[in-house]
LORO-63992 format. One line per 2 residues: number of its first residue (from 1); their letters; for each residue z, y, x of N, C-alpha, C. Coordinates in nm, 4 decimals. Example, Ala and Ser with C-alpha at 12.3 -4.5 7.8 and 13.67 -1.06 7.14 Angstrom:
BEGIN
1> AS> 0.7800:-0.5690:1.3190:0.7800:-0.4500:1.2300:0.7800:-0.3300:1.3200 ~ 0.7080:-0.2250:1.2850:0.7140:-0.1060:1.3670:0.7870:0.0030:1.2900
//
This chain:
BEGIN
1> MI> -0.3237:0.3310:1.1910:-0.3122:0.2786:1.3260:-0.3342:0.3931:1.4247 ~ -0.2570:0.3877:1.5336:-0.2664:0.4895:1.6375:-0.2981:0.4210:1.7700
3> RY> -0.3947:0.4747:1.8422:-0.4253:0.4219:1.9749:-0.3641:0.5157:2.0774 ~ -0.2857:0.4590:2.1683:-0.2252:0.5381:2.2739:-0.2818:0.4988:2.4090
5> AL> -0.3045:0.5978:2.4923:-0.3332:0.5744:2.6336:-0.1955:0.5663:2.6992 ~ -0.1708:0.4595:2.7730:-0.0394:0.4368:2.8320:-0.0511:0.4244:2.9834
7> RC> 0.0614:0.4481:3.0514:0.0654:0.4378:3.1972:0.2002:0.3776:3.2370 ~ 0.1971:0.2830:3.3328:0.3217:0.2236:3.3811:0.3718:0.3007:3.5027
9> DQ> 0.4910:0.2673:3.5501:0.5495:0.3361:3.6642:0.4752:0.3065:3.7949 ~ 0.3850:0.2073:3.7930:0.3046:0.1761:3.9109:0.1697:0.2485:3.9092
11> GH> 0.1451:0.3266:3.8042:0.0229:0.4052:3.7948:-0.0923:0.3375:3.7229 ~ -0.0729:0.2157:3.6718:-0.1788:0.1482:3.5971:-0.1934:0.2140:3.4602
13> TF> -0.3164:0.2317:3.4154:-0.3396:0.2885:3.2820:-0.4045:0.1838:3.1934 ~ -0.3704:0.1895:3.0658:-0.4270:0.0985:2.9670:-0.4093:0.1598:2.8300
15> ES> -0.4716:0.1007:2.7300:-0.4619:0.1485:2.5930:-0.4056:0.0394:2.5045 ~ -0.3387:0.0796:2.3973:-0.2889:-0.0165:2.3000:-0.2788:0.0514:2.1639
17> WF> -0.2887:-0.0296:2.0599:-0.2816:0.0191:1.9214:-0.1434:-0.0089:1.8648 ~ -0.0935:0.0843:1.7830:0.0361:0.0695:1.7178:0.0218:0.1130:1.5726
19> QS> 0.1060:0.0563:1.4888:0.0994:0.0880:1.3460:0.1352:0.2349:1.3220 ~ 0.2294:0.2872:1.4012:0.2717:0.4256:1.3871:0.3393:0.4688:1.5162
21> SA> 0.3698:0.5960:1.5248:0.4420:0.6472:1.6413:0.5804:0.5834:1.6493 ~ 0.6442:0.5661:1.5345:0.7762:0.5022:1.5310:0.7688:0.3569:1.5775
23> AY> 0.6593:0.2874:1.5441:0.6426:0.1486:1.5880:0.6307:0.1430:1.7399 ~ 0.5562:0.2373:1.7984:0.5466:0.2434:1.9443:0.6849:0.2653:2.0052
25> DS> 0.7585:0.3646:1.9531:0.8914:0.3955:2.0071:0.9840:0.2751:1.9971 ~ 0.9816:0.2069:1.8848:1.0668:0.0901:1.8648:1.0317:-0.0219:1.9618
27> QR> 0.9027:-0.0507:1.9759:0.8601:-0.1580:2.0661:0.8907:-0.1224:2.2116 ~ 0.8768:0.0037:2.2478:0.9054:0.0455:2.3847:1.0550:0.0318:2.4141
29> RR> 1.1409:0.0728:2.3183:1.2866:0.0596:2.3362:1.3269:-0.0862:2.3546 ~ 1.2606:-0.1770:2.2802:1.2936:-0.3202:2.2891:1.2219:-0.3881:2.4058
31> KL> 1.1504:-0.3074:2.4873:1.0792:-0.3561:2.6058:0.9719:-0.4589:2.5704 ~ 0.9036:-0.4350:2.4573:0.7937:-0.5220:2.4156:0.6586:-0.4689:2.4612
33> VN> 0.6555:-0.3441:2.5086:0.5316:-0.2868:2.5598:0.5359:-0.3032:2.7110 ~ 0.4379:-0.3743:2.7649:0.4360:-0.3945:2.9100:0.2952:-0.3792:2.9645
35> CP> 0.2887:-0.3492:3.0928:0.1612:-0.3275:3.1615:0.0895:-0.4611:3.1789 ~ -0.0376:-0.4698:3.1404:-0.1097:-0.5957:3.1569:-0.1412:-0.6263:3.3037
37> AC> -0.1379:-0.5255:3.3904:-0.1697:-0.5480:3.5314:-0.0488:-0.5971:3.6110 ~ 0.0689:-0.5345:3.5892:0.1858:-0.5692:3.6715:0.3060:-0.6149:3.5896
39> NS> 0.2937:-0.6147:3.4571:0.3994:-0.6591:3.3654:0.5204:-0.5657:3.3624 ~ 0.5083:-0.4447:3.4142:0.6177:-0.3482:3.4118:0.6434:-0.3030:3.2685
41> VA> 0.7711:-0.2805:3.2349:0.8047:-0.2303:3.1020:0.8418:-0.0816:3.1061 ~ 0.8306:-0.0199:3.2244:0.8536:0.1237:3.2379:0.7221:0.1929:3.2016
43> IE> 0.7025:0.2142:3.0721:0.5756:0.2642:3.0179:0.5972:0.4017:2.9563 ~ 0.4965:0.4872:2.9732:0.4999:0.6153:2.9046:0.3593:0.6491:2.8563
45> KA> 0.3518:0.7379:2.7592:0.2220:0.7791:2.7060:0.1516:0.8647:2.8106 ~ 0.0230:0.8408:2.8261:-0.0586:0.9211:2.9171:-0.1261:1.0314:2.8359
47> IM> -0.1714:1.1330:2.9027:-0.2430:1.2406:2.8333:-0.3752:1.1842:2.7836 ~ -0.4049:1.2127:2.6575:-0.5248:1.1565:2.5961:-0.5929:1.2648:2.5152
49> AP> -0.7221:1.2819:2.5347:-0.7980:1.3818:2.4597:-0.8146:1.3350:2.3164 ~ -0.7964:1.4235:2.2191:-0.8145:1.3827:2.0794:-0.9611:1.3564:2.0496
51> RL> -0.9866:1.2675:1.9582:-1.1231:1.2409:1.9145:-1.1467:1.3164:1.7848 ~ -1.2480:1.3970:1.7839:-1.2811:1.4755:1.6656:-1.4129:1.4268:1.6102
53> AK> -1.4225:1.4220:1.4794:-1.5456:1.3785:1.4148:-1.6512:1.4864:1.4313 ~ -1.7726:1.4440:1.4590:-1.8834:1.5387:1.4735:-1.9444:1.5659:1.3374
55> RG> -1.9910:1.6884:1.3201:-2.0555:1.7250:1.1940:-2.1987:1.7692:1.2202 ~ -2.2894:1.6931:1.1699:-2.4316:1.7308:1.1711:-2.4849:1.7777:1.3046
57> AV> -2.5838:1.8692:1.2986:-2.6538:1.9160:1.4179:-2.5690:2.0116:1.4997 ~ -2.4773:2.0833:1.4363:-2.3952:2.1804:1.5086:-2.3149:2.1100:1.6167
59> AS> -2.2554:1.9976:1.5828:-2.1755:1.9229:1.6801:-2.2637:1.8642:1.7884 ~ -2.3831:1.8167:1.7510:-2.4684:1.7546:1.8521:-2.5221:1.8586:1.9496
61> EA> -2.5426:1.9845:1.9033:-2.5843:2.0898:1.9940:-2.4701:2.1278:2.0874 ~ -2.3480:2.1260:2.0360:-2.2322:2.1649:2.1154:-2.1974:2.0581:2.2186
63> AP> -2.2302:1.9336:2.1906:-2.1983:1.8249:2.2836:-2.3274:1.7633:2.3346 ~ -2.3799:1.8115:2.4488:-2.5046:1.7559:2.5008:-2.4867:1.6104:2.5408
65> AE> -2.5967:1.5366:2.5365:-2.5924:1.3942:2.5692:-2.5588:1.3754:2.7157 ~ -2.4858:1.2693:2.7467:-2.4499:1.2389:2.8847:-2.5721:1.1908:2.9603
67> EP> -2.5720:1.2158:3.0894:-2.6762:1.1632:3.1754:-2.6546:1.0129:3.1883 ~ -2.7589:0.9306:3.1988:-2.7427:0.7865:3.2104:-2.6544:0.7452:3.3276
69> AV> -2.6626:0.8121:3.4408:-2.5814:0.7755:3.5581:-2.4333:0.7977:3.5285 ~ -2.4020:0.9074:3.4575:-2.2632:0.9357:3.4231:-2.2120:0.8314:3.3254
71> AA> -2.2927:0.7924:3.2277:-2.2524:0.6928:3.1287:-2.2259:0.5591:3.1956 ~ -2.3084:0.5199:3.2909:-2.2882:0.3927:3.3605:-2.1589:0.3957:3.4399
73> TA> -2.1298:0.5071:3.5050:-2.0063:0.5187:3.5832:-1.8849:0.5093:3.4915 ~ -1.8901:0.5743:3.3775:-1.7778:0.5690:3.2841:-1.7564:0.4269:3.2340
75> AE> -1.8650:0.3533:3.2072:-1.8527:0.2155:3.1596:-1.7953:0.1257:3.2679 ~ -1.8329:0.1507:3.3932:-1.7816:0.0682:3.5021:-1.6329:0.0883:3.5242
77> TA> -1.5815:0.2102:3.4979:-1.4403:0.2389:3.5230:-1.3532:0.2202:3.3991 ~ -1.4121:0.1777:3.2881:-1.3337:0.1571:3.1657:-1.2313:0.0460:3.1890
79> PD> -1.1092:0.0639:3.1355:-1.0066:-0.0380:3.1562:-1.0422:-0.1682:3.0856 ~ -0.9919:-0.2781:3.1396:-1.0118:-0.4081:3.0769:-0.9422:-0.4113:2.9425
81> PV> -0.9905:-0.4928:2.8494:-0.9232:-0.5040:2.7198:-0.7787:-0.5511:2.7385 ~ -0.6924:-0.5037:2.6503:-0.5504:-0.5371:2.6571:-0.5131:-0.6203:2.5355
83> AL> -0.4342:-0.7237:2.5573:-0.3887:-0.8065:2.4463:-0.2972:-0.7242:2.3569 ~ -0.3076:-0.7448:2.2266:-0.2225:-0.6726:2.1329:-0.0813:-0.7296:2.1292
85> VS> -0.0645:-0.8515:2.1749:0.0671:-0.9146:2.1762:0.1052:-0.9399:2.3216 ~ 0.2191:-0.8866:2.3626:0.2620:-0.9015:2.5016:0.3114:-1.0438:2.5276
87> AK> 0.3247:-1.0767:2.6542:0.3733:-1.2097:2.6931:0.5148:-1.2322:2.6407 ~ 0.5968:-1.1273:2.6450:0.7345:-1.1402:2.5949:0.7359:-1.1674:2.4444
89> ER> 0.6492:-1.1001:2.3716:0.6440:-1.1206:2.2271:0.5927:-1.2605:2.1945 ~ 0.4938:-1.3088:2.2708:0.4455:-1.4464:2.2505:0.5581:-1.5461:2.2760
91> EL> 0.6370:-1.5226:2.3805:0.7481:-1.6116:2.4130:0.8527:-1.6092:2.3007 ~ 0.8840:-1.4901:2.2495:0.9807:-1.4781:2.1398:0.9290:-1.5510:2.0155
93> RA> 0.8014:-1.5334:1.9834:0.7439:-1.6024:1.8674:0.7509:-1.7540:1.8845 ~ 0.7247:-1.8023:2.0055:0.7302:-1.9465:2.0316:0.8720:-1.9991:2.0118
95> KL> 0.9705:-1.9232:2.0583:1.1108:-1.9659:2.0425:1.1526:-1.9638:1.8957 ~ 1.1098:-1.8613:1.8217:1.1408:-1.8565:1.6787:1.0761:-1.9731:1.6048
97> KE> 0.9525:-2.0052:1.6420:0.8842:-2.1194:1.5790:0.9582:-2.2487:1.6111 ~ 1.0019:-2.2625:1.7353:1.0772:-2.3824:1.7748:1.2063:-2.3938:1.6939
99> LR> 1.2784:-2.2822:1.6769:1.4018:-2.2821:1.5981:1.3723:-2.3188:1.4531 ~ 1.2706:-2.2562:1.3961:1.2348:-2.2843:1.2564:1.1954:-2.4311:1.2385
101> DY> 1.1123:-2.4841:1.3293:1.0699:-2.6238:1.3208:1.1892:-2.7183:1.3309 ~ 1.2855:-2.6858:1.4169:1.4049:-2.7693:1.4329:1.4850:-2.7722:1.3020
103> IV> 1.5065:-2.6541:1.2441:1.5831:-2.6464:1.1183:1.5122:-2.7242:1.0082 ~ 1.3823:-2.7031:0.9954:1.3058:-2.7708:0.8906:1.3082:-2.9227:0.9098
105> SK> 1.3073:-2.9686:1.0357:1.3066:-3.1139:1.0598:1.4436:-3.1778:1.0353 ~ 1.5522:-3.1011:1.0463:1.6873:-3.1573:1.0346:1.7544:-3.1290:0.8995
107> AD> 1.6940:-3.0450:0.8176:1.7578:-3.0057:0.6915:1.6706:-3.0446:0.5721 ~ 1.7353:-3.0495:0.4560:1.6650:-3.0807:0.3312:1.6178:-2.9515:0.2654
109> NV> 1.4929:-2.9496:0.2213:1.4410:-2.8350:0.1476:1.4787:-2.8523:0.0007 ~ 1.5678:-2.7639:-0.0464:1.6120:-2.7732:-0.1861:1.5401:-2.6713:-0.2743
111> GT> 1.4439:-2.6011:-0.2157:1.3613:-2.5077:-0.2928:1.4402:-2.3967:-0.3578 ~ 1.4078:-2.3702:-0.4852:1.4710:-2.2585:-0.5561:1.6138:-2.2895:-0.6004
113> SF> 1.6569:-2.4137:-0.5835:1.7954:-2.4463:-0.6203:1.8910:-2.4251:-0.5028 ~ 1.8456:-2.3541:-0.4001:1.9295:-2.3295:-0.2834:2.0642:-2.2658:-0.3184
115> PT> 2.0702:-2.1577:-0.3976:2.2006:-2.0971:-0.4292:2.2961:-2.1966:-0.4974 ~ 2.2440:-2.2746:-0.5889:2.3270:-2.3721:-0.6608:2.3790:-2.4793:-0.5659
117> EA> 2.2910:-2.5342:-0.4832:2.3303:-2.6389:-0.3880:2.4312:-2.5854:-0.2867 ~ 2.4104:-2.4621:-0.2387:2.5020:-2.4025:-0.1407:2.6411:-2.3849:-0.2024
119> RK> 2.6457:-2.3422:-0.3267:2.7761:-2.3266:-0.3948:2.8456:-2.4615:-0.4132 ~ 2.7700:-2.5632:-0.4552:2.8288:-2.6958:-0.4753:2.8913:-2.7464:-0.3452
121> MH> 2.8245:-2.7281:-0.2333:2.8782:-2.7724:-0.1048:3.0000:-2.6890:-0.0663 ~ 2.9916:-2.5587:-0.0865:3.1021:-2.4705:-0.0490:3.2298:-2.5035:-0.1263
123> YG> 3.2155:-2.5318:-0.2521:3.3331:-2.5599:-0.3354:3.3708:-2.7079:-0.3380 ~ 3.3033:-2.7917:-0.2580:3.3403:-2.9321:-0.2436:3.2904:-3.0234:-0.3540
125> DI> 3.1994:-2.9786:-0.4369:3.1463:-3.0623:-0.5449:3.0524:-3.1710:-0.4912 ~ 2.9832:-3.1424:-0.3809:2.8964:-3.2416:-0.3189:2.9217:-3.2405:-0.1677
127> EH> 2.8763:-3.3443:-0.1009:2.8953:-3.3581:0.0430:2.8133:-3.2525:0.1194 ~ 2.8716:-3.2003:0.2266:2.8009:-3.1017:0.3097:2.6849:-3.1676:0.3823
129> RP> 2.5727:-3.0965:0.3866:2.4559:-3.1411:0.4604:2.3722:-3.0174:0.4918 ~ 2.2886:-3.0241:0.5920:2.2038:-2.9072:0.6219:2.0944:-2.8937:0.5160
131> IY> 2.0832:-2.7737:0.4624:1.9807:-2.7468:0.3607:1.9121:-2.6137:0.3923 ~ 1.7945:-2.5978:0.3357:1.7279:-2.4680:0.3339:1.6491:-2.4604:0.2048
133> GE> 1.6149:-2.3385:0.1656:1.5401:-2.3205:0.0418:1.5147:-2.1733:0.0172 ~ 1.4989:-2.1399:-0.1087:1.4630:-2.0034:-0.1457:1.5759:-1.9389:-0.2248
135> AS> 1.5979:-1.8101:-0.1979:1.6950:-1.7308:-0.2728:1.6458:-1.5866:-0.2721 ~ 1.6660:-1.5188:-0.3816:1.6294:-1.3769:-0.3860:1.7327:-1.2992:-0.3047
137> GE> 1.7035:-1.1747:-0.2779:1.7984:-1.0903:-0.2060:1.9307:-1.0803:-0.2798 ~ 1.9217:-1.0675:-0.4107:2.0429:-1.0576:-0.4942:2.1241:-1.1870:-0.4877
139> EA> 2.0573:-1.3026:-0.4946:2.1270:-1.4310:-0.4865:2.1924:-1.4497:-0.3494 ~ 2.1228:-1.4109:-0.2441:2.1783:-1.4232:-0.1088:2.3009:-1.3347:-0.0925
141> RA> 2.2960:-1.2113:-0.1437:2.4128:-1.1212:-0.1368:2.5307:-1.1803:-0.2122 ~ 2.5046:-1.2391:-0.3282:2.6124:-1.2991:-0.4066:2.6768:-1.4154:-0.3298
143> LV> 2.5965:-1.4966:-0.2630:2.6505:-1.6071:-0.1832:2.7399:-1.5539:-0.0713 ~ 2.6948:-1.4514:-0.0016:2.7733:-1.3925:0.1076:2.9037:-1.3341:0.0541
145> EE> 2.8970:-1.2661:-0.0611:3.0181:-1.2079:-0.1208:3.1185:-1.3154:-0.1596 ~ 3.0712:-1.4358:-0.1911:3.1606:-1.5479:-0.2237:3.2156:-1.6156:-0.0983
147> GI> 3.1710:-1.5716:0.0178:3.2179:-1.6308:0.1426:3.1360:-1.7497:0.1882 ~ 3.0199:-1.7685:0.1290:2.9319:-1.8796:0.1659:2.8395:-1.8300:0.2763
149> EV> 2.8439:-1.8979:0.3905:2.7622:-1.8562:0.5033:2.6174:-1.9003:0.4832 ~ 2.5278:-1.8025:0.4844:2.3845:-1.8290:0.4744:2.3128:-1.7413:0.5761
151> AP> 2.1970:-1.7848:0.6171:2.1139:-1.7059:0.7092:1.9684:-1.7328:0.6748 ~ 1.8847:-1.6309:0.6847:1.7422:-1.6528:0.6554:1.6743:-1.7302:0.7677
153> LP> 1.5764:-1.8107:0.7302:1.4924:-1.8757:0.8312:1.4051:-1.7688:0.8945 ~ 1.3796:-1.7781:1.0238:1.2911:-1.6784:1.0857:1.1527:-1.6841:1.0225
155> VL> 1.1004:-1.5674:0.9872:0.9657:-1.5582:0.9328:0.8729:-1.5218:1.0473 ~ 0.7743:-1.6030:1.0697:0.6804:-1.5807:1.1796:0.5610:-1.5020:1.1287
157> PD> 0.5039:-1.4147:1.2140:0.3878:-1.3364:1.1698:0.2745:-1.4239:1.1171 ~ 0.2560:-1.5427:1.1746:0.1494:-1.6318:1.1291:0.1742:-1.6799:0.9868
159> DR> 0.3021:-1.6855:0.9429:0.3357:-1.7294:0.8074:0.2856:-1.6305:0.7038 ~ 0.2663:-1.5056:0.7430:0.2240:-1.4017:0.6480:0.0738:-1.3872:0.6423
161> N> 0.0025:-1.4520:0.7290:-0.1445:-1.4398:0.7335:-0.2104:-1.5482:0.6528
//
């Protein structure tokens, strides 16, 4: 995990955690990183001092303790906590959940027999009806190669927890 100090085009600063530098870049391109103060998506990395681990007494001698007044001032100016999930991402998750719930409520769960049932419907052996179920990647590719239209159900982050 990487913590970045970020700044919006309005000058607000905040921090956020990302799985990797590539994850930050991807989320920023998709406009999923936004300022908690003004909701701006024009975000860039701010200059941030690296944190180095201290070693024994040598490090403690090199870094004298802060004065209490300075520590209180730093605590008072610390930024407010930032949500790890932006409002846009929460909205997208809600819409995906709504879509998934709609499909599940209107279709039959055929479980692991999904490839077989999909083929039977495609070739006219049984009546068409909305179905969902499980298929391996290989089974799904085979269905697509046969011209059978299939699509995965949206997987929500909460489903993996």
